[in-house]
Structures are given as structure tokens and as C-alpha cells.
DRENPA-3360 file (N, C-alpha, C; in nm, 2 decimals, always signed):
BEGIN
1 = MDGLATLK = -1.40/-0.03/+3.14/-1.31/+0.08/+3.04/-1.34/+0.04/+2.91 ~ -1.39/+0.14/+2.85/-1.38/+0.10/+2.68/-1.27/+0.20/+2.61 ~ -1.23/+0.07/+2.51/-1.10/+0.02/+2.50/-1.02/+0.16/+2.38 ~ -1.15/+0.17/+2.29/-1.11/+0.26/+2.18/-1.19/+0.37/+2.30 ~ -1.20/+0.43/+2.33/-1.24/+0.53/+2.45/-1.06/+0.59/+2.47 ~ -1.01/+0.48/+2.57/-0.79/+0.45/+2.61/-0.78/+0.49/+2.49 ~ -0.81/+0.45/+2.42/-0.69/+0.45/+2.28/-0.71/+0.56/+2.20 ~ -0.88/+0.62/+2.27/-0.85/+0.77/+2.16/-0.76/+0.90/+2.24;
9 = SLGITLPS = -0.79/+0.85/+2.39/-0.74/+0.98/+2.54/-0.58/+0.92/+2.48 ~ -0.48/+0.76/+2.36/-0.35/+0.86/+2.40/-0.33/+0.87/+2.24 ~ -0.41/+0.93/+2.17/-0.39/+0.98/+2.05/-0.40/+0.91/+1.95 ~ -0.46/+0.79/+1.98/-0.43/+0.65/+1.90/-0.57/+0.64/+1.78 ~ -0.58/+0.59/+1.63/-0.73/+0.74/+1.59/-0.71/+0.56/+1.49 ~ -0.83/+0.49/+1.50/-0.81/+0.39/+1.40/-0.85/+0.41/+1.22 ~ -0.74/+0.30/+1.18/-0.74/+0.37/+1.00/-1.01/+0.36/+1.00 ~ -0.95/+0.44/+0.88/-1.05/+0.44/+0.81/-1.12/+0.30/+0.72;
17 = PAYIFGAI = -1.24/+0.29/+0.67/-1.29/+0.18/+0.62/-1.19/+0.20/+0.48 ~ -1.16/+0.28/+0.45/-1.15/+0.36/+0.29/-0.97/+0.33/+0.26 ~ -0.92/+0.35/+0.37/-0.78/+0.25/+0.41/-0.71/+0.20/+0.42 ~ -0.83/+0.10/+0.51/-0.79/-0.05/+0.52/-0.84/-0.11/+0.37 ~ -0.91/-0.11/+0.30/-0.95/-0.12/+0.16/-0.83/-0.06/+0.07 ~ -0.79/+0.01/+0.07/-0.67/+0.04/+0.00/-0.57/-0.04/+0.00 ~ -0.51/-0.01/+0.14/-0.36/-0.10/+0.21/-0.37/-0.21/+0.12 ~ -0.50/-0.31/+0.14/-0.54/-0.47/+0.09/-0.54/-0.43/-0.07;
25 = VFGIVGLV = -0.57/-0.36/-0.15/-0.63/-0.30/-0.27/-0.43/-0.35/-0.33 ~ -0.42/-0.21/-0.29/-0.25/-0.17/-0.33/-0.09/-0.24/-0.29 ~ -0.18/-0.41/-0.19/-0.09/-0.49/-0.09/-0.10/-0.61/-0.17 ~ -0.20/-0.66/-0.25/-0.28/-0.74/-0.37/-0.18/-0.75/-0.50 ~ -0.17/-0.61/-0.53/-0.15/-0.55/-0.65/+0.01/-0.52/-0.71 ~ +0.07/-0.53/-0.50/+0.26/-0.56/-0.50/+0.27/-0.69/-0.52 ~ +0.20/-0.73/-0.48/+0.25/-0.90/-0.46/+0.21/-0.97/-0.55 ~ +0.14/-0.96/-0.63/+0.16/-0.97/-0.83/+0.23/-0.83/-0.88;
33 = AFSRGRKT = +0.25/-0.80/-0.90/+0.39/-0.74/-0.94/+0.54/-0.80/-0.93 ~ +0.51/-0.83/-0.74/+0.66/-0.88/-0.68/+0.69/-1.03/-0.79 ~ +0.59/-1.11/-0.76/+0.58/-1.23/-0.86/+0.63/-1.27/-0.95 ~ +0.55/-1.16/-1.07/+0.62/-1.11/-1.17/+0.70/-1.05/-1.26 ~ +0.78/-0.97/-1.19/+0.94/-0.95/-1.15/+1.00/-1.10/-1.14 ~ +1.02/-1.12/-1.04/+1.06/-1.22/-0.98/+1.10/-1.30/-1.11 ~ +1.02/-1.35/-1.09/+0.96/-1.53/-1.28/+1.06/-1.44/-1.39 ~ +1.00/-1.32/-1.43/+1.05/-1.27/-1.53/+1.17/-1.21/-1.58;
41 = GRPRTKWL = +1.22/-1.18/-1.44/+1.37/-1.19/-1.42/+1.35/-1.00/-1.42 ~ +1.26/-0.93/-1.42/+1.29/-0.76/-1.43/+1.31/-0.74/-1.25 ~ +1.42/-0.70/-1.27/+1.39/-0.63/-1.12/+1.28/-0.54/-1.11 ~ +1.29/-0.41/-1.16/+1.22/-0.31/-1.13/+1.07/-0.32/-1.07 ~ +1.04/-0.34/-1.17/+0.94/-0.42/-1.22/+0.88/-0.55/-1.05 ~ +0.96/-0.60/-0.92/+0.97/-0.71/-0.83/+0.99/-0.57/-0.73 ~ +1.07/-0.42/-0.76/+1.07/-0.39/-0.65/+1.00/-0.30/-0.60 ~ +0.90/-0.26/-0.80/+0.78/-0.18/-0.72/+0.67/-0.27/-0.64;
49 = GVALMLYP = +0.71/-0.41/-0.72/+0.59/-0.44/-0.65/+0.63/-0.46/-0.49 ~ +0.74/-0.41/-0.42/+0.81/-0.45/-0.29/+0.74/-0.31/-0.24 ~ +0.75/-0.19/-0.31/+0.68/-0.07/-0.23/+0.53/-0.05/-0.28 ~ +0.51/-0.17/-0.35/+0.33/-0.18/-0.33/+0.24/-0.22/-0.23 ~ +0.32/-0.31/-0.12/+0.33/-0.35/-0.07/+0.38/-0.27/+0.11 ~ +0.42/-0.25/+0.08/+0.50/-0.19/+0.22/+0.49/-0.04/+0.21 ~ +0.42/+0.04/+0.09/+0.42/+0.21/+0.14/+0.35/+0.26/+0.28 ~ +0.21/+0.14/+0.23/+0.10/+0.17/+0.38/+0.14/+0.22/+0.47;
57 = YLVWNTWM = +0.26/+0.11/+0.54/+0.27/+0.13/+0.63/+0.35/+0.34/+0.71 ~ +0.41/+0.32/+0.59/+0.48/+0.42/+0.55/+0.41/+0.56/+0.57 ~ +0.26/+0.59/+0.52/+0.20/+0.72/+0.46/+0.05/+0.67/+0.59 ~ -0.01/+0.76/+0.68/-0.10/+0.78/+0.70/-0.17/+0.86/+0.70 ~ -0.21/+0.93/+0.58/-0.37/+0.93/+0.54/-0.43/+0.92/+0.47 ~ -0.53/+0.91/+0.44/-0.62/+0.81/+0.36/-0.61/+0.86/+0.22 ~ -0.66/+0.98/+0.17/-0.58/+1.06/+0.05/-0.40/+1.02/+0.00 ~ -0.35/+1.04/+0.10/-0.18/+1.07/+0.04/-0.17/+0.92/+0.05;
65 = LYLAGIAL = -0.25/+0.78/+0.07/-0.26/+0.65/+0.04/-0.34/+0.60/-0.12 ~ -0.42/+0.70/-0.13/-0.44/+0.66/-0.28/-0.31/+0.78/-0.36 ~ -0.32/+0.85/-0.36/-0.18/+0.93/-0.46/-0.09/+0.81/-0.50 ~ -0.05/+0.79/-0.39/+0.10/+0.73/-0.37/+0.06/+0.57/-0.47 ~ +0.03/+0.55/-0.45/-0.05/+0.40/-0.45/-0.13/+0.36/-0.63 ~ -0.24/+0.54/-0.65/-0.22/+0.52/-0.76/-0.10/+0.55/-0.85 ~ -0.02/+0.63/-0.84/+0.10/+0.67/-0.88/+0.26/+0.52/-0.93 ~ +0.24/+0.48/-0.87/+0.30/+0.32/-0.81/+0.28/+0.29/-0.89;
73 = CAWLWVES = +0.11/+0.19/-0.93/+0.06/+0.15/-1.02/+0.09/+0.17/-1.13 ~ +0.05/+0.27/-1.20/+0.07/+0.40/-1.27/+0.26/+0.38/-1.38 ~ +0.33/+0.40/-1.26/+0.49/+0.38/-1.31/+0.44/+0.20/-1.35 ~ +0.43/+0.17/-1.23/+0.40/-0.06/-1.29/+0.41/-0.05/-1.43 ~ +0.27/+0.01/-1.50/+0.23/+0.00/-1.57/+0.30/+0.07/-1.70 ~ +0.34/+0.17/-1.70/+0.45/+0.21/-1.77/+0.55/+0.16/-1.81 ~ +0.64/+0.04/-1.64/+0.73/+0.00/-1.68/+0.65/-0.11/-1.73 ~ +0.57/-0.19/-1.74/+0.51/-0.35/-1.76/+0.50/-0.36/-2.04;
81 = R = +0.50/-0.19/-2.01/+0.49/-0.12/-2.15/+0.62/-0.21/-2.26;
% end
């Protein structure tokens, strides 16, 4: 039996490569922001890093992943200024 066909019949679809790439990139940015926020004692930077690491688990559309990731990164950039 074909595993991919079985998953598709259950209504489960695999994420696209663009989604996986975005989740990895935003997760790495979040990890760096979390580490920097913890070292410098900036709680907002730390929590923005946590948000960047965890939000891909809540967003299923690729375009929403990039939209939210860019917004969180922009907020992080404004916060660092």
C-alpha cells in the first residue's frame, strides 16, 4: 500500500518545501533572538524569539507563514533599534 496515498485519503497533506524552508529560517531567527534577549535581559526580544520559533505549528498556509514571519521579524528589528 502506498503511504502517501493513504495519508491523502485520510485528509493529511504534507507541507510544501517552501513551507519547510520558511519554518526552518524563522525558527533559526527566533532561536537567535531568544538567545540574545536572554543574554541582554530584554524580555520582549526573548518572547518575540519564542513566538518566531513556535508560530509555524499554528499556521498551515505557506503565505500566512511568510506573512506572520516577516511581521514578527520586522517587530523584532524595530525592537532592537
